[in-house]
All heavy atoms as an XYZ file, in Angstrom:
880
protein
N     -48.561    -26.396     -8.961
C     -47.574    -26.228     -7.916
C     -46.496    -27.308     -8.013
O     -45.368    -27.069     -7.643
C     -48.237    -26.276     -6.543
C     -49.217    -25.159     -6.282
S     -48.467    -23.550     -6.049
C     -47.707    -23.749     -4.471
N     -46.841    -28.491     -8.493
C     -45.855    -29.556     -8.580
C     -44.798    -29.250     -9.625
O     -43.619    -29.483     -9.432
C     -46.540    -30.893     -8.924
O     -47.520    -31.149     -7.937
C     -45.538    -32.021     -8.955
N     -45.214    -28.686    -10.765
C     -44.272    -28.439    -11.847
C     -43.568    -27.092    -11.702
O     -42.352    -27.010    -11.842
C     -44.962    -28.504    -13.212
C     -44.002    -28.118    -14.318
C     -43.055    -29.032    -14.771
C     -44.008    -26.852    -14.862
C     -42.141    -28.685    -15.741
C     -43.101    -26.495    -15.836
C     -42.171    -27.411    -16.282
O     -41.272    -27.058    -17.229
N     -44.304    -26.041    -11.458
C     -43.745    -24.690    -11.519
C     -43.130    -24.287    -10.187
O     -43.689    -23.517     -9.431
C     -44.820    -23.695    -11.934
N     -41.979    -24.817     -9.904
C     -41.275    -24.483     -8.674
C     -39.866    -24.012     -8.961
O     -39.465    -23.828    -10.120
N     -39.096    -23.843     -7.919
C     -37.740    -23.331     -8.077
C     -36.859    -24.283     -8.898
O     -36.034    -23.840     -9.694
C     -37.112    -23.058     -6.714
O     -37.055    -24.242     -5.947
N     -37.038    -25.579     -8.751
C     -36.220    -26.541     -9.498
C     -36.521    -26.481    -10.993
O     -35.603    -26.475    -11.821
C     -36.434    -27.947     -8.962
N     -37.806    -26.432    -11.359
C     -38.150    -26.398    -12.786
C     -37.794    -25.051    -13.411
O     -37.382    -25.004    -14.574
C     -39.633    -26.711    -12.999
O     -40.453    -25.733    -12.401
N     -37.929    -23.966    -12.667
C     -37.515    -22.666    -13.208
C     -36.020    -22.659    -13.502
O     -35.584    -22.218    -14.567
C     -37.865    -21.539    -12.237
C     -39.327    -21.132    -12.168
C     -39.558    -20.172    -11.011
C     -39.779    -20.513    -13.479
N     -35.215    -23.160    -12.580
C     -33.766    -23.207    -12.792
C     -33.416    -24.112    -13.975
O     -32.483    -23.831    -14.720
C     -33.065    -23.681    -11.528
N     -34.171    -25.171    -14.152
C     -33.919    -26.090    -15.258
C     -34.295    -25.469    -16.606
O     -33.600    -25.644    -17.595
C     -34.715    -27.378    -15.041
C     -34.500    -28.430    -16.133
C     -35.488    -29.570    -16.028
N     -36.829    -29.058    -16.297
C     -37.906    -29.344    -15.559
N     -37.810    -30.129    -14.513
N     -39.079    -28.838    -15.866
N     -35.389    -24.706    -16.645
C     -35.940    -24.244    -17.912
C     -35.461    -22.856    -18.353
O     -35.585    -22.517    -19.525
C     -37.467    -24.222    -17.844
C     -38.054    -25.625    -17.719
O     -37.328    -26.605    -17.992
O     -39.233    -25.731    -17.335
N     -34.937    -22.052    -17.437
C     -34.500    -20.702    -17.793
C     -33.001    -20.663    -18.040
O     -32.256    -21.513    -17.568
C     -34.869    -19.719    -16.677
C     -36.357    -19.564    -16.376
C     -36.553    -18.627    -15.183
C     -37.108    -19.040    -17.592
N     -32.580    -19.645    -18.782
C     -31.153    -19.463    -19.055
C     -30.508    -18.645    -17.948
O     -31.102    -17.690    -17.441
C     -30.966    -18.728    -20.380
C     -31.393    -19.523    -21.578
C     -31.170    -18.733    -22.842
C     -31.670    -19.500    -24.048
N     -31.545    -18.718    -25.279
N     -29.286    -19.006    -17.606
C     -28.540    -18.233    -16.617
C     -28.070    -16.924    -17.241
O     -27.760    -16.861    -18.419
C     -27.334    -19.007    -16.107
C     -27.696    -20.056    -15.102
C     -26.480    -20.484    -14.329
C     -26.936    -21.400    -13.200
N     -25.860    -21.697    -12.292
N     -28.007    -15.909    -16.405
C     -27.463    -14.629    -16.842
C     -25.997    -14.591    -16.408
O     -25.674    -14.943    -15.278
C     -28.228    -13.466    -16.225
C     -27.674    -12.116    -16.687
C     -28.499    -10.959    -16.210
N     -29.785    -10.842    -16.871
C     -29.970    -10.360    -18.097
N     -28.952    -10.017    -18.834
N     -31.185    -10.245    -18.584
N     -25.141    -14.147    -17.294
C     -23.712    -14.123    -16.995
C     -23.213    -12.735    -16.588
O     -22.116    -12.615    -16.073
C     -22.898    -14.613    -18.206
O     -23.232    -13.811    -19.347
C     -23.210    -16.075    -18.501
N     -24.023    -11.716    -16.838
C     -23.636    -10.366    -16.433
C     -24.602     -9.879    -15.352
O     -25.420    -10.637    -14.853
C     -23.616     -9.431    -17.641
C     -24.902     -9.486    -18.446
O     -25.822    -10.225    -18.119
N     -24.982     -8.714    -19.497
N     -24.505     -8.620    -14.989
C     -25.326     -8.095    -13.894
C     -26.813     -8.246    -14.193
O     -27.246     -8.086    -15.325
C     -24.990     -6.627    -13.636
C     -23.733     -6.493    -12.813
C     -22.485     -6.405    -13.410
C     -23.801     -6.481    -11.426
C     -21.339     -6.305    -12.654
C     -22.660     -6.382    -10.650
C     -21.426     -6.295    -11.276
O     -20.308     -6.209    -10.515
N     -27.588     -8.560    -13.154
C     -29.031     -8.775    -13.344
C     -29.760     -7.517    -13.827
O     -29.305     -6.398    -13.613
C     -29.517     -9.147    -11.939
C     -28.313     -9.531    -11.168
C     -27.181     -8.781    -11.774
N     -30.896     -7.762    -14.443
C     -31.777     -6.700    -14.928
C     -33.150     -6.864    -14.293
O     -33.470     -7.919    -13.742
C     -31.882     -6.744    -16.454
C     -30.566     -6.506    -17.175
C     -29.997     -5.113    -16.951
O     -30.777     -4.170    -16.712
O     -28.762     -4.960    -17.011
N     -33.963     -5.822    -14.404
C     -35.334     -5.894    -13.901
C     -36.044     -7.055    -14.589
O     -35.947     -7.227    -15.799
C     -36.074     -4.556    -14.147
C     -35.421     -3.440    -13.343
C     -37.559     -4.681    -13.797
C     -35.923     -2.054    -13.692
N     -36.739     -7.855    -13.814
C     -37.460     -9.011    -14.337
C     -36.689    -10.311    -14.208
O     -37.262    -11.383    -14.330
N     -35.376    -10.231    -13.947
C     -34.600    -11.452    -13.740
C     -34.967    -12.088    -12.405
O     -35.487    -11.429    -11.504
C     -33.097    -11.154    -13.749
C     -32.547    -10.888    -15.139
O     -33.271    -11.106    -16.132
O     -31.387    -10.455    -15.231
N     -34.667    -13.366    -12.296
C     -34.956    -14.125    -11.081
C     -33.661    -14.573    -10.425
O     -32.708    -14.955    -11.107
C     -35.779    -15.365    -11.422
C     -37.105    -15.129    -12.146
C     -37.685    -16.452    -12.596
C     -38.063    -14.385    -11.263
N     -33.639    -14.541     -9.105
C     -32.585    -15.199     -8.339
C     -33.207    -16.484     -7.824
O     -34.227    -16.454     -7.129
C     -32.104    -14.328     -7.186
C     -31.417    -13.021     -7.577
C     -31.051    -12.230     -6.332
C     -30.185    -13.272     -8.414
N     -32.612    -17.611     -8.208
C     -33.216    -18.910     -7.909
C     -32.222    -19.804     -7.184
O     -31.106    -20.019     -7.663
C     -33.668    -19.627     -9.201
C     -34.652    -18.769     -9.995
C     -34.272    -21.000     -8.872
C     -34.995    -19.328    -11.369
N     -32.650    -20.323     -6.049
C     -31.966    -21.437     -5.404
C     -32.871    -22.634     -5.645
O     -33.938    -22.753     -5.028
C     -31.744    -21.186     -3.904
C     -30.820    -19.990     -3.715
C     -31.198    -22.441     -3.234
C     -30.614    -19.583     -2.274
N     -32.493    -23.505     -6.602
C     -33.376    -24.625     -6.936
C     -33.415    -25.672     -5.833
O     -32.427    -25.888     -5.136
C     -32.755    -25.191     -8.213
C     -31.358    -24.700     -8.250
C     -31.281    -23.463     -7.408
N     -34.568    -26.277     -5.680
C     -34.672    -27.335     -4.689
C     -36.086    -27.623     -4.286
O     -37.033    -27.079     -4.846
N     -36.216    -28.465     -3.283
C     -37.520    -28.898     -2.771
C     -37.505    -28.808     -1.251
O     -37.303    -29.813     -0.586
C     -37.806    -30.339     -3.207
C     -37.787    -30.509     -4.696
C     -36.639    -30.964     -5.337
C     -38.888    -30.192     -5.465
C     -36.606    -31.108     -6.711
C     -38.863    -30.343     -6.846
C     -37.720    -30.796     -7.458
O     -37.695    -30.946     -8.817
N     -37.643    -27.703     -0.617
C     -37.975    -26.426     -1.233
C     -36.704    -25.672     -1.621
O     -35.644    -25.868     -1.048
C     -38.701    -25.679     -0.124
C     -38.031    -26.156      1.119
C     -37.676    -27.596      0.853
N     -36.844    -24.801     -2.567
C     -35.822    -23.838     -2.925
C     -36.422    -22.479     -2.646
O     -37.370    -22.360     -1.860
N     -35.908    -21.474     -3.305
C     -36.510    -20.151     -3.153
C     -36.237    -19.329     -4.392
O     -35.202    -19.484     -5.036
C     -35.975    -19.441     -1.916
C     -36.827    -18.283     -1.493
N     -38.122    -18.450     -1.058
C     -36.586    -16.962     -1.466
C     -38.633    -17.270     -0.754
N     -37.720    -16.348     -1.008
N     -37.179    -18.441     -4.713
C     -37.074    -17.574     -5.882
C     -37.448    -16.162     -5.475
O     -38.439    -15.960     -4.755
C     -38.036    -18.034     -7.015
C     -37.937    -17.103     -8.216
C     -37.762    -19.471     -7.412
N     -36.655    -15.193     -5.918
C     -37.031    -13.784     -5.795
C     -36.927    -13.164     -7.180
O     -36.152    -13.620     -8.025
C     -36.159    -13.010     -4.777
C     -36.318    -13.576     -3.380
C     -34.711    -12.974     -5.179
N     -37.721    -12.148     -7.421
C     -37.696    -11.448     -8.695
C     -37.186    -10.030     -8.467
O     -37.484     -9.410     -7.438
C     -39.087    -11.437     -9.374
C     -39.003    -10.823    -10.774
C     -40.127    -10.747     -8.499
C     -40.261    -11.032    -11.615
N     -36.409     -9.553     -9.405
C     -35.909     -8.175     -9.339
C     -36.984     -7.274     -9.919
O     -37.394     -7.435    -11.073
C     -34.588     -8.034    -10.115
C     -33.522     -8.892     -9.446
C     -34.171     -6.567    -10.188
C     -32.248     -9.030    -10.232
N     -37.464     -6.332     -9.101
C     -38.549     -5.463     -9.555
C     -38.092     -4.039     -9.840
O     -38.836     -3.266    -10.442
C     -39.724     -5.455     -8.564
C     -39.302     -4.965     -7.192
C     -40.348     -6.843     -8.496
C     -40.469     -4.716     -6.253
N     -36.875     -3.687     -9.436
C     -36.364     -2.363     -9.754
C     -34.846     -2.382     -9.633
O     -34.275     -3.206     -8.907
C     -36.955     -1.298     -8.827
C     -36.821      0.117     -9.380
O     -36.549      0.269    -10.598
O     -36.992      1.070     -8.607
N     -34.219     -1.462    -10.356
C     -32.764     -1.345    -10.341
C     -32.400      0.128    -10.411
O     -33.015      0.887    -11.156
C     -32.173     -2.086    -11.542
C     -30.672     -1.936    -11.695
C     -30.184     -2.666    -12.943
C     -28.703     -2.440    -13.156
N     -28.218     -3.130    -14.363
N     -31.414      0.516     -9.611
C     -30.875      1.868     -9.653
C     -29.367      1.765     -9.747
O     -28.764      0.862     -9.164
C     -31.221      2.641     -8.382
C     -32.672      2.939     -8.208
C     -32.904      3.741     -6.951
C     -34.390      4.042     -6.829
N     -34.684      5.011     -5.791
N     -28.762      2.669    -10.476
C     -27.309      2.754    -10.510
C     -26.928      4.052     -9.809
O     -27.338      5.132    -10.237
C     -26.771      2.714    -11.944
C     -27.184      1.398    -12.609
C     -25.243      2.874    -11.939
C     -26.828      1.303    -14.070
N     -26.192      3.927     -8.718
C     -25.788      5.074     -7.915
C     -24.273      5.031     -7.772
O     -23.725      4.048     -7.261
C     -26.464      5.060     -6.528
C     -27.989      5.043     -6.697
C     -26.005      6.243     -5.683
C     -28.766      4.784     -5.428
N     -23.619      6.070     -8.253
C     -22.151      6.130     -8.222
C     -21.512      4.888     -8.834
O     -20.529      4.358     -8.330
C     -21.638      6.339     -6.797
C     -22.094      7.663     -6.214
O     -22.233      8.651     -6.926
N     -22.333      7.682     -4.919
N     -22.091      4.393     -9.915
C     -21.541      3.248    -10.625
C     -21.840      1.895    -10.017
O     -21.379      0.873    -10.516
N     -22.621      1.862     -8.931
C     -22.962      0.603     -8.258
C     -24.415      0.249     -8.564
O     -25.297      1.104     -8.512
C     -22.744      0.710     -6.730
C     -23.184     -0.564     -6.030
C     -21.288      1.020     -6.418
N     -24.662     -1.030     -8.887
C     -26.011     -1.511     -9.168
C     -26.718     -1.861     -7.863
O     -26.224     -2.678     -7.086
C     -25.953     -2.763    -10.045
C     -25.367     -2.477    -11.402
O     -25.913     -1.691    -12.153
N     -24.255     -3.116    -11.707
N     -27.889     -1.250     -7.642
C     -28.723     -1.508     -6.467
C     -30.039     -2.102     -6.934
O     -30.614     -1.647     -7.920
C     -29.004     -0.218     -5.694
C     -27.809      0.300     -4.940
C     -26.840      1.057     -5.567
C     -27.658      0.030     -3.588
C     -25.737      1.537     -4.869
C     -26.563      0.501     -2.885
C     -25.615      1.258     -3.529
O     -24.533      1.718     -2.836
N     -30.533     -3.113     -6.206
C     -31.704     -3.862     -6.636
C     -32.770     -3.918     -5.545
O     -32.465     -3.972     -4.361
C     -31.305     -5.296     -6.993
C     -30.328     -5.353     -8.140
C     -28.956     -5.312     -7.914
C     -30.779     -5.433     -9.447
C     -28.056     -5.357     -8.966
C     -29.887     -5.481    -10.501
C     -28.531     -5.435    -10.256
O     -27.648     -5.474    -11.310
N     -34.023     -3.956     -6.001
C     -35.176     -4.153     -5.128
C     -35.836     -5.466     -5.546
O     -35.984     -5.740     -6.739
C     -36.156     -2.996     -5.266
C     -37.351     -2.975     -4.328
C     -36.895     -2.843     -2.869
C     -38.274     -1.813     -4.686
N     -36.207     -6.260     -4.576
C     -36.706     -7.609     -4.834
C     -38.143     -7.783     -4.348
O     -38.619     -7.047     -3.491
C     -35.834     -8.637     -4.100
C     -34.378     -8.520     -4.403
C     -33.524     -7.865     -3.525
C     -33.848     -9.046     -5.569
C     -32.166     -7.754     -3.795
C     -32.499     -8.934     -5.855
C     -31.655     -8.285     -4.959
N     -38.794     -8.819     -4.890
C     -40.104     -9.243     -4.403
C     -40.105    -10.765     -4.359
O     -39.368    -11.422     -5.089
C     -41.225     -8.746     -5.317
N     -40.924    -11.305     -3.467
C     -41.100    -12.753     -3.402
C     -42.449    -13.071     -2.799
O     -43.217    -12.193     -2.416
C     -39.965    -13.435     -2.676
C     -39.984    -13.375     -1.160
O     -39.230    -14.076     -0.529
N     -40.794    -12.565     -0.538
N     -42.749    -14.350     -2.755
C     -43.967    -14.840     -2.147
C     -43.637    -16.161     -1.479
O     -42.546    -16.695     -1.642
C     -45.058    -15.026     -3.194
O     -46.260    -15.417     -2.583
N     -44.561    -16.685     -0.743
C     -44.402    -17.982     -0.106
C     -45.510    -18.882     -0.613
O     -46.378    -18.473     -1.366
C     -44.438    -17.839      1.422
C     -43.321    -16.973      1.901
C     -43.386    -15.619      2.157
C     -41.963    -17.333      2.119
N     -42.161    -15.129      2.534
C     -41.263    -16.181      2.531
C     -41.261    -18.522      2.031
C     -39.908    -16.178      2.829
C     -39.914    -18.516      2.337
C     -39.254    -17.360      2.731
N     -45.495    -20.129     -0.217
C     -46.501    -21.078     -0.690
C     -47.741    -20.948      0.174
O     -47.627    -20.990      1.397
C     -45.938    -22.515     -0.640
C     -44.773    -22.626     -1.615
C     -47.005    -23.539     -0.966
C     -44.014    -23.939     -1.513
N     -48.928    -20.804     -0.372
C     -49.168    -20.658     -1.802
C     -48.809    -19.250     -2.267
O     -48.910    -18.298     -1.505
C     -50.666    -20.911     -1.936
C     -51.245    -20.499     -0.634
C     -50.182    -20.791      0.401
N     -48.360    -19.161     -3.495
C     -47.872    -17.900     -4.049
C     -49.041    -16.991     -4.413
O     -49.373    -16.801     -5.568
C     -46.993    -18.173     -5.260
N     -49.685    -16.453     -3.400
C     -50.844    -15.600     -3.623
C     -50.572    -14.150     -3.256
O     -51.153    -13.255     -3.833
C     -52.039    -16.109     -2.820
C     -52.472    -17.480     -3.258
C     -53.543    -18.047     -2.343
O     -53.831    -17.527     -1.283
N     -54.141    -19.148     -2.765
N     -49.749    -13.924     -2.266
C     -49.441    -12.573     -1.825
C     -47.967    -12.298     -2.077
O     -47.107    -13.048     -1.630
C     -49.727    -12.407     -0.328
C     -51.192    -12.563     -0.018
O     -52.010    -12.022     -0.773
O     -51.511    -13.237      0.972
N     -47.705    -11.225     -2.775
C     -46.333    -10.851     -3.084
C     -45.910     -9.748     -2.138
O     -46.668     -8.830     -1.849
C     -46.215    -10.385     -4.542
C     -46.523    -11.561     -5.477
C     -44.825     -9.827     -4.835
C     -46.591    -11.197     -6.923
N     -44.670     -9.851     -1.652
C     -44.135     -8.809     -0.782
C     -42.864     -8.237     -1.380
O     -42.079     -8.951     -2.003
C     -43.860     -9.351      0.618
C     -42.839    -10.460      0.661
C     -42.613    -11.018      2.055
O     -43.018    -10.398      3.044
O     -42.010    -12.097      2.140
N     -42.686     -6.944     -1.215
C     -41.459     -6.280     -1.618
C     -40.487     -6.412     -0.456
O     -40.845     -6.146      0.693
C     -41.718     -4.809     -1.975
C     -42.649     -4.744     -3.190
C     -40.403     -4.083     -2.247
C     -43.134     -3.370     -3.530
N     -39.268     -6.842     -0.771
C     -38.310     -7.138      0.280
C     -36.955     -6.507     -0.025
O     -36.632     -6.229     -1.174
C     -38.132     -8.661      0.460
C     -37.798     -9.314     -0.877
C     -39.362     -9.276      1.072
C     -37.455    -10.766     -0.799
N     -36.194     -6.298      1.005
C     -34.820     -5.839      0.862
C     -33.893     -6.995      1.172
O     -34.192     -7.841      2.014
C     -34.535     -4.680      1.820
N     -32.815     -7.050      0.478
C     -31.788     -8.030      0.778
C     -30.744     -7.396      1.685
O     -30.925     -6.295      2.208
N     -29.648     -8.107      1.844
C     -28.563     -7.622      2.679
C     -27.245     -8.100      2.079
O     -27.065     -9.289      1.831
C     -28.718     -8.168      4.110
C     -27.536     -7.923      4.975
N     -27.194     -6.671      5.428
C     -26.601     -8.768      5.457
C     -26.093     -6.776      6.161
N     -25.707     -8.040      6.195
N     -26.366     -7.162      1.806
C     -25.019     -7.477      1.360
C     -24.100     -7.160      2.530
O     -23.985     -5.997      2.925
C     -24.658     -6.641      0.134
C     -23.299     -6.974     -0.438
O     -22.388     -7.364      0.283
N     -23.155     -6.804     -1.735
N     -23.461     -8.167      3.134
C     -22.683     -7.916      4.349
C     -21.492     -6.980      4.154
O     -20.992     -6.421      5.120
C     -22.229     -9.307      4.785
C     -22.384    -10.176      3.602
C     -23.435     -9.570      2.733
N     -21.072     -6.776      2.909
C     -19.905     -5.929      2.657
C     -20.248     -4.482      2.321
O     -19.392     -3.613      2.391
C     -19.064     -6.525      1.533
C     -18.486     -7.884      1.887
C     -17.591     -8.389      0.795
C     -17.038     -9.737      1.220
N     -15.913    -10.136      0.416
N     -21.501     -4.238      1.944
C     -21.902     -2.899      1.498
C     -23.289     -2.568      2.039
O     -24.159     -3.429      2.073
C     -21.936     -2.837     -0.033
C     -20.619     -3.206     -0.663
C     -20.374     -4.512     -1.086
C     -19.611     -2.266     -0.819
C     -19.162     -4.869     -1.658
C     -18.394     -2.612     -1.395
C     -18.181     -3.913     -1.812
O     -16.986     -4.260     -2.369
N     -23.526     -1.315      2.409
C     -24.837     -0.953      2.962
C     -25.899     -0.791      1.880
O     -25.600     -0.449      0.737
C     -24.565      0.385      3.655
C     -23.414      0.978      2.901
C     -22.576     -0.199      2.454
N     -27.149     -1.048      2.272
C     -28.291     -0.768      1.403
C     -28.504      0.736      1.306
O     -28.095      1.489      2.185
C     -29.558     -1.398      1.968
C     -29.637     -2.878      1.731
O     -28.709     -3.503      1.249
N     -30.768     -3.455      2.080
N     -29.182      1.132      0.260
C     -29.714      2.486      0.157
C     -31.221      2.319      0.131
O     -31.770      1.740     -0.801
C     -29.201      3.224     -1.090
C     -27.698      3.457     -0.961
C     -29.960      4.535     -1.279
C     -27.075      4.198     -2.106
N     -31.843      2.773      1.206
C     -33.258      2.493      1.467
C     -33.457      0.993      1.428
O     -32.780      0.270      2.114
C     -34.148      3.263      0.518
C     -34.009      4.763      0.701
C     -35.010      5.533     -0.042
N     -34.761      6.955      0.185
C     -35.269      7.885     -0.530
N     -36.087      7.589     -1.519
N     -35.011      9.139     -0.266
N     -34.353      0.480      0.604
C     -34.566     -0.968      0.523
C     -33.795     -1.612     -0.626
O     -34.002     -2.776     -0.933
C     -36.050     -1.285      0.375
C     -36.805     -1.044      1.660
O     -36.233     -1.174      2.738
N     -38.063     -0.697      1.559
N     -32.934     -0.867     -1.273
C     -32.181     -1.363     -2.414
C     -30.866     -1.987     -1.958
O     -30.104     -1.383     -1.215
C     -31.910     -0.235     -3.406
C     -33.132      0.184     -4.174
C     -34.102      0.977     -3.595
C     -33.322     -0.232     -5.486
C     -35.231      1.367     -4.296
C     -34.446      0.145     -6.200
C     -35.397      0.941     -5.601
O     -36.513      1.315     -6.293
N     -30.619     -3.202     -2.426
C     -29.433     -3.970     -2.047
C     -28.378     -3.869     -3.149
O     -28.688     -4.119     -4.315
C     -29.812     -5.447     -1.851
O     -30.887     -5.514     -0.907
C     -28.635     -6.263     -1.362
N     -27.133     -3.547     -2.792
C     -26.103     -3.447     -3.821
C     -25.551     -4.810     -4.229
O     -25.379     -5.700     -3.405
C     -25.014     -2.619     -3.143
C     -25.162     -2.931     -1.696
C     -26.640     -3.153     -1.473
N     -25.320     -4.956     -5.519
C     -24.534     -6.072     -6.032
C     -23.321     -5.424     -6.686
O     -23.407     -4.880     -7.782
C     -25.322     -6.954     -7.018
C     -26.502     -7.615     -6.308
C     -24.400     -8.012     -7.636
C     -27.385     -8.475     -7.206
N     -22.214     -5.442     -5.968
C     -20.990     -4.786     -6.422
C     -20.150     -5.760     -7.236
O     -19.510     -5.390     -8.204
C     -20.196     -4.252     -5.208
C     -18.901     -3.616     -5.630
C     -21.047     -3.259     -4.424
N     -20.165     -7.000     -6.845
C     -19.392     -8.049     -7.488
C     -20.310     -9.250     -7.632
O     -20.949     -9.663     -6.665
C     -18.178     -8.375     -6.604
C     -17.307     -9.452     -7.179
O     -17.776    -10.396     -7.812
N     -16.014     -9.328     -6.951
N     -20.364     -9.835     -8.807
C     -21.286    -10.952     -9.048
C     -20.972    -12.176     -8.189
O     -21.801    -13.048     -8.021
C     -21.265    -11.337    -10.528
C     -21.925    -10.320    -11.425
S     -23.706    -10.246    -11.203
C     -24.191    -11.764    -12.012
N     -19.785    -12.257     -7.620
C     -19.421    -13.416     -6.799
C     -19.724    -13.203     -5.319
O     -19.692    -14.144     -4.537
C     -17.955    -13.758     -6.997
C     -17.676    -14.232     -8.414
C     -16.266    -14.703     -8.577
C     -15.969    -14.992    -10.014
N     -16.217    -16.323    -10.434
N     -20.012    -11.949     -4.904
C     -20.367    -11.685     -3.513
C     -21.732    -12.281     -3.201
O     -22.593    -12.367     -4.066
C     -20.424    -10.196     -3.217
C     -19.059     -9.536     -3.208
O     -18.937     -8.416     -3.633
N     -18.041    -10.203     -2.712
N     -21.934    -12.665     -1.963
C     -23.227    -13.168     -1.523
C     -24.132    -12.019     -1.112
O     -23.662    -11.014     -0.596
C     -23.048    -14.095     -0.322
O     -22.387    -15.270     -0.698
N     -25.420    -12.200     -1.365
C     -26.433    -11.331     -0.783
C     -27.428    -12.250     -0.087
O     -27.645    -13.386     -0.506
C     -27.118    -10.410     -1.813
C     -27.773    -11.205     -2.931
C     -26.148     -9.387     -2.364
C     -28.617    -10.365     -3.849
N     -27.992    -11.758      0.981
C     -28.916    -12.552      1.786
C     -30.309    -11.956      1.680
O     -30.490    -10.761      1.890
C     -28.442    -12.596      3.237
C     -27.077    -13.221      3.353
C     -25.923    -12.454      3.293
C     -26.955    -14.601      3.473
C     -24.667    -13.039      3.360
C     -25.698    -15.199      3.543
C     -24.567    -14.408      3.485
O     -23.334    -14.995      3.548
N     -31.258    -12.807      1.336
C     -32.646    -12.378      1.195
C     -33.515    -13.414      1.896
O     -33.485    -14.594      1.533
C     -33.063    -12.245     -0.285
C     -32.114    -11.298     -1.036
C     -34.505    -11.771     -0.401
C     -32.301    -11.300     -2.535
N     -34.260    -12.975      2.895
C     -35.155    -13.866      3.652
C     -34.450    -15.124      4.149
O     -35.011    -16.216      4.136
C     -36.382    -14.245      2.826
C     -37.419    -13.161      2.819
O     -37.363    -12.229      3.598
N     -38.374    -13.262      1.923
N     -33.214    -14.981      4.581
C     -32.478    -16.111      5.129
C     -31.798    -16.992      4.097
O     -31.157    -17.980      4.466
N     -31.918    -16.678      2.835
C     -31.278    -17.454      1.771
C     -30.027    -16.739      1.290
O     -30.013    -15.521      1.148
C     -32.236    -17.659      0.589
C     -33.401    -18.561      0.918
C     -34.570    -18.031      1.440
C     -33.319    -19.932      0.719
C     -35.644    -18.853      1.752
C     -34.384    -20.760      1.027
C     -35.542    -20.205      1.539
O     -36.594    -21.024      1.843
N     -28.984    -17.510      1.016
C     -27.712    -16.986      0.541
C     -27.666    -17.098     -0.981
O     -27.480    -18.188     -1.520
C     -26.565    -17.776      1.177
C     -25.203    -17.327      0.709
O     -25.063    -16.337      0.012
N     -24.194    -18.078      1.095
N     -27.854    -15.975     -1.656
C     -27.818    -15.949     -3.119
C     -26.455    -15.456     -3.585
O     -25.958    -14.450     -3.080
C     -28.886    -15.001     -3.678
C     -30.290    -15.496     -3.517
C     -31.049    -15.109     -2.421
C     -30.866    -16.323     -4.466
C     -32.358    -15.541     -2.271
C     -32.176    -16.761     -4.326
C     -32.917    -16.368     -3.232
N     -25.881    -16.149     -4.549
C     -24.673    -15.685     -5.228
C     -25.106    -15.322     -6.646
O     -25.459    -16.218     -7.430
C     -23.600    -16.761     -5.234
C     -23.048    -17.008     -3.855
C     -21.849    -17.894     -3.884
C     -21.366    -18.028     -2.443
N     -20.185    -18.833     -2.341
N     -25.121    -14.032     -6.964
C     -25.629    -13.626     -8.278
C     -24.986    -14.359     -9.451
O     -25.655    -14.661    -10.433
C     -25.335    -12.126     -8.315
C     -25.377    -11.723     -6.873
C     -24.778    -12.887     -6.133
N     -23.693    -14.688     -9.361
C     -23.029    -15.394    -10.472
C     -23.593    -16.800    -10.679
O     -23.547    -17.330    -11.782
C     -21.523    -15.464    -10.226
O     -21.253    -16.204     -9.050
N     -24.145    -17.398     -9.649
C     -24.676    -18.761     -9.743
C     -26.198    -18.821     -9.817
O     -26.760    -19.768    -10.357
C     -24.255    -19.569     -8.507
C     -22.781    -19.776     -8.369
C     -22.427    -20.461     -7.058
O     -23.280    -21.182     -6.498
O     -21.289    -20.260     -6.598
N     -26.884    -17.836     -9.246
C     -28.327    -17.944     -9.042
C     -29.181    -16.989     -9.874
O     -30.386    -16.912     -9.657
C     -28.650    -17.728     -7.554
C     -28.033    -18.756     -6.669
N     -27.229    -18.439     -5.604
C     -28.087    -20.109     -6.708
C     -26.814    -19.547     -5.011
N     -27.329    -20.577     -5.666
N     -28.582    -16.248    -10.827
C     -29.356    -15.290    -11.619
C     -29.790    -15.915    -12.940
O     -28.969    -16.428    -13.695
C     -28.544    -14.013    -11.895
O     -28.125    -13.457    -10.648
C     -29.385    -12.975    -12.632
N     -31.089    -15.852    -13.202
C     -31.675    -16.409    -14.412
C     -32.480    -15.346    -15.132
O     -33.143    -14.524    -14.511
C     -32.599    -17.585    -14.072
C     -31.858    -18.776    -13.516
C     -31.485    -18.818    -12.182
C     -31.542    -19.855    -14.331
C     -30.802    -19.911    -11.661
C     -30.863    -20.957    -13.824
C     -30.498    -20.971    -12.491
O     -29.823    -22.049    -11.981
N     -32.421    -15.413    -16.476
C     -33.196    -14.486    -17.311
C     -34.608    -15.014    -17.446
O     -34.813    -16.184    -17.776
C     -32.582    -14.366    -18.701
C     -31.205    -13.780    -18.720
C     -30.787    -13.465    -20.128
C     -30.037    -14.608    -20.743
N     -29.519    -14.264    -22.075
N     -35.574    -14.136    -17.207
C     -36.966    -14.515    -17.409
C     -37.271    -14.611    -18.903
O     -38.031    -15.429    -19.350
C     -37.891    -13.514    -16.736
C     -39.327    -13.871    -16.877
C     -40.258    -13.242    -17.633
C     -39.993    -14.983    -16.255
N     -41.468    -13.877    -17.516
C     -41.323    -14.946    -16.680
C     -39.591    -15.996    -15.405
C     -42.263    -15.884    -16.266
C     -40.528    -16.930    -14.984
C     -41.835    -16.857    -15.421
N     -36.630    -13.755    -19.692
C     -36.812    -13.776    -21.142
C     -35.523    -13.301    -21.784
O     -34.673    -12.701    -21.137
C     -37.998    -12.894    -21.556
C     -37.846    -11.462    -21.131
N     -37.145    -10.541    -21.844
C     -38.282    -10.805    -20.019
C     -37.170     -9.371    -21.216
N     -37.841     -9.511    -20.105
N     -35.378    -13.595    -23.057
C     -34.180    -13.138    -23.773
C     -34.275    -11.659    -24.061
O     -35.316    -11.157    -24.485
C     -34.023    -13.902    -25.105
C     -33.554    -15.322    -24.883
O     -32.769    -15.538    -23.942
O     -33.967    -16.206    -25.636
N     -33.186    -10.971    -23.780
C     -33.103     -9.549    -24.067
C     -31.985     -9.339    -25.072
O     -30.963    -10.002    -25.007
C     -32.832     -8.755    -22.791
C     -33.927     -8.891    -21.768
C     -33.569     -8.206    -20.473
O     -32.450     -7.773    -20.263
N     -34.512     -8.112    -19.583
N     -32.172     -8.404    -25.967
C     -31.123     -8.113    -26.954
C     -29.976     -7.371    -26.336
O     -30.017     -6.711    -25.423
C     -31.702     -7.311    -28.120
C     -32.746     -8.137    -28.858
O     -32.692     -9.353    -28.866
N     -33.680     -7.467    -29.480
């Protein structure tokens, strides 16, 4: 728990510069920070919609959660990311996809 937190994940993973993909993380590094993982993605009328999951300390139970984009409505529990610079709110945290999206692994 001391090593594998939001700060070390942000330090060790590469940032994504384009729209997030399934398996990517949104990370606000810190003590405490917060991390959510993208578990599904849908493209509807050219807009990327995402479904997220997270856990709390201790990270034993995972919950599927919806975010909130104040400029665009959700479709069911899927949150739209229309512009990488827009904010989305998840569990009270303000994520900016352009700053907080990290790749879990390298994709071709």
